[in-house]
C-alpha positions, 0 to 999 in steps of 0.5 A: 283835168285842171291843175286845181283838180290834180292838186285836190286829188293828190292832197285828198289821196294823201289824207286818206292813206294817212288816215288808214295808216294811223289806224294801222299803227293804233293811232286812234286819236291821230285818226280823229284829226283827219275829220272835220268837227261836224263829220258824220260816220256811217259804219254800216251797222246802226245809225249814222253818228257824229264824230264827237259821239264816236270820239266819246265811245273811243275815249271810254276804252282807248287801250281796247280800241288801240288793240282792235285797230292794230289787230286789223293791220294792214288795211289794204286800200285799193282803187282809190277814186277821188272826184273834185265836186267844188272848189272846196269839196270832193268825194272819194271811193275805195275798196278795203281789205282787212285781215280777219282771224275768224274768216281770213279777211274782210272786204268792203267799200269806203265812201268819203265826202271831203272838205277843204278847211283852213287845216287843209282837206279833211273828211266830213262824211265817212261810210262803210259798206261790206261786200 
């Protein structure tokens, strides 16, 4: 593993943990800052959407989105694997556990594509799969 690979892994790891932490704290708007402007999101229900469409939905009822984000606290992210796929690109995979009042907990997998930008590493694609 090269030094560039190691730096990529650590920077992406920090980004993904901060993104999950922002949601834990109800920082939905802050969470959006971890994505590229052209990011695509696939929540596992319905079609993939663009970041701007998702941001518009969040803006409609920010207080409710904040409440929901905090109610799913803490997001437990484990087995985070990051693979550098190019000089400015990487992929990541993690398992996620969320508290769920109706079922005790929910589990899933998070898949990411990441891109290095002039702002640092950002998420360019996010996909959720329930397990």
